[in-house]
C-alpha positions in Angstrom: 31.2 -56.5 14.3 33.6 -59.1 13.1 35.6 -57.9 10.1 37.9 -60.6 9.7 40.5 -63.8 11.5 43.7 -63.9 10.4 46.6 -66.1 12.0 49.7 -64.3 13.0 53.1 -65.3 11.7 55.8 -65.0 14.7 59.4 -66.3 14.1 59.1 -68.0 11.0 62.5 -68.7 10.1 62.2 -68.2 6.6 61.7 -64.0 7.1 64.7 -63.6 9.2 63.0 -63.0 12.0 63.8 -63.5 15.5 61.9 -65.9 17.6 58.6 -64.8 19.1 59.1 -61.6 16.7 55.9 -60.6 14.5 56.8 -61.1 10.9 53.2 -61.2 9.5 49.4 -62.6 8.6 47.8 -65.0 6.9 43.9 -64.5 5.8 43.1 -68.3 5.2 39.5 -68.6 4.7 39.4 -72.3 5.5 40.3 -71.9 9.2 42.3 -75.2 8.9 44.5 -73.5 11.2 42.1 -73.7 14.0 41.4 -77.6 13.3 38.5 -77.1 11.7 36.6 -75.6 14.9 35.4 -72.5 13.6 32.1 -72.1 16.0 34.7 -72.6 18.9 36.6 -69.5 17.9 33.7 -67.7 17.1 32.3 -68.0 20.5 35.5 -66.6 21.9 35.3 -63.8 19.6 31.8 -63.3 20.7 32.5 -63.4 24.5 35.5 -60.8 23.7 33.4 -58.4 21.5 31.1 -58.2 24.2 33.6 -57.6 26.9 34.8 -54.7 24.4 31.5 -53.2 24.0 30.8 -52.9 27.9 34.2 -51.2 28.2 33.2 -48.8 25.8 35.6 -49.9 22.6 34.4 -47.7 19.6 36.5 -48.0 16.0 38.7 -50.6 14.7 40.2 -53.0 17.7 43.0 -55.5 17.1 43.1 -58.8 19.6 45.9 -61.2 19.5 44.7 -64.8 21.2 46.5 -68.0 21.2 43.9 -70.8 20.0 44.8 -74.3 21.1 43.6 -77.7 21.9 39.9 -76.4 21.9 41.1 -73.3 24.2 41.6 -69.7 23.5 44.1 -66.8 26.1 43.2 -63.6 25.2 46.9 -62.0 24.8 46.5 -58.4 24.1 43.8 -55.8 23.0 45.4 -53.0 20.7 42.8 -50.3 20.1 44.2 -49.1 17.2 44.4 -50.3 13.2 46.3 -53.3 13.6 49.2 -54.8 10.8 47.1 -57.8 9.7 43.9 -55.4 8.9 45.6 -54.2 6.0 44.6 -58.1 4.4 41.2 -57.6 5.1 41.6 -54.1 3.8 42.8 -55.3 0.6 40.2 -58.1 -0.1 37.5 -55.7 0.9 38.9 -53.0 -1.7 37.1 -50.8 1.1 39.9 -47.9 3.8 39.7 -49.7 7.1 40.7 -45.8 8.0 37.3 -45.0 6.5 35.4 -48.1 8.8 37.0 -46.6 12.1 35.9 -42.9 11.3 32.2 -44.3 10.6 32.3 -46.7 13.4 33.4 -44.2 16.3 30.5 -42.5 14.8 28.3 -45.1 15.8 28.0 -46.4 11.8 28.8 -49.8 12.0 29.6 -51.6 8.6 28.3 -55.3 7.9 30.1 -58.3 9.0 32.9 -58.2 6.2 33.5 -62.2 6.6 30.9 -63.0 3.7 33.1 -60.8 1.5 36.6 -62.2 2.2 36.4 -64.4 -0.3 40.4 -65.5 -1.3 43.7 -66.4 0.6 46.1 -63.9 1.6 49.5 -63.9 2.9 52.0 -60.6 3.8 55.5 -61.0 5.5 58.2 -59.0 6.9 61.5 -60.3 5.5 64.3 -59.3 7.9 68.4 -59.0 6.8 70.3 -61.7 7.1 73.3 -59.8 6.4 74.5 -55.8 6.7 74.1 -53.8 3.7 73.3 -50.4 2.0 70.4 -49.9 -0.3 72.2 -48.9 -3.7 70.1 -47.2 -6.5 70.3 -50.5 -8.6 68.9 -52.7 -6.0 66.2 -50.0 -5.1 65.3 -49.8 -8.9 65.1 -53.9 -9.1 62.2 -54.4 -6.6 60.1 -51.0 -8.2 60.5 -53.5 -11.0 60.0 -56.2 -8.8 57.2 -55.0 -7.2 54.6 -56.1 -9.2 55.8 -59.6 -10.6 53.3 -61.9 -10.9 52.3 -63.6 -7.4 51.8 -60.3 -5.2 53.7 -56.9 -4.1 56.0 -55.4 -2.3 55.7 -52.6 -0.3 57.6 -50.5 2.8 60.3 -50.4 0.4 63.3 -48.8 1.5 64.8 -45.6 -0.2 68.2 -45.8 -1.8 71.4 -45.3 0.6 69.4 -46.7 3.5 71.7 -49.0 5.8 70.1 -52.3 7.1 71.6 -54.1 9.9 71.5 -57.7 10.1 68.2 -58.5 11.8 66.5 -55.3 10.9 63.2 -55.1 8.8 64.0 -54.8 5.1 60.4 -54.4 3.6 57.1 -56.5 3.6 55.6 -58.4 0.9 51.5 -59.7 0.0 50.4 -62.3 -2.0 47.2 -63.0 -2.7 48.0 -66.7 -4.2 45.0 -69.1 -3.3 46.7 -72.4 -3.5 50.1 -72.0 -0.8 50.3 -67.7 -0.3 53.5 -68.5 2.0 55.2 -70.7 0.1 54.8 -67.9 -2.7 56.3 -65.1 -0.4 59.0 -67.2 1.0 59.8 -67.9 -2.9 59.9 -63.9 -3.4 62.3 -63.6 -0.1 64.5 -66.0 -1.3 64.9 -64.2 -4.8 65.6 -61.0 -2.4 68.1 -62.7 -0.2 70.0 -63.2 -3.5 69.7 -60.0 -5.1 71.1 -58.7 -2.1 74.1 -61.4 -1.9 74.5 -60.8 -5.6 74.7 -56.7 -5.1 77.3 -57.7 -2.3 79.6 -59.2 -4.9 
């Protein structure tokens, strides 16, 4: 059963991620990043799904693929809760772990795709400088956590030491028009606050 398709964000400079490092996911319902050929991807996923069934896979399985120029390359199969599942879970309002447990007991869900009604994205912010999370910055993050435009997760505790290139936190948004720009603006705001706290 296909629960959803997301585009993986890799090495995006605005997140501070290293080249080729995972830094987020985009659940975009128009699949414009596929060049509009949803049927092509559906055929690829169907073939992979048949293979997983033949191998006896149960529960939630994440599949990473490279899709380009009408071709599909399977990168890896992750028989676990994948990072992008969080976006689908937010949309469905259902626990993906619950879906996983039910699937392991042969109670398969209906396809989730018709219930996914809005674009959503998440991204990981990586440190552009070495710093220690002080109590003020920690409190500010919680104040800003539910600011207009999304949510913050994985907020570090006060006194956490973060080195250059290490992840700081994750941001999520369900902005319809341009979710990645919303996340980029939030990251710019957080970086500015880090720089201010270091003065």
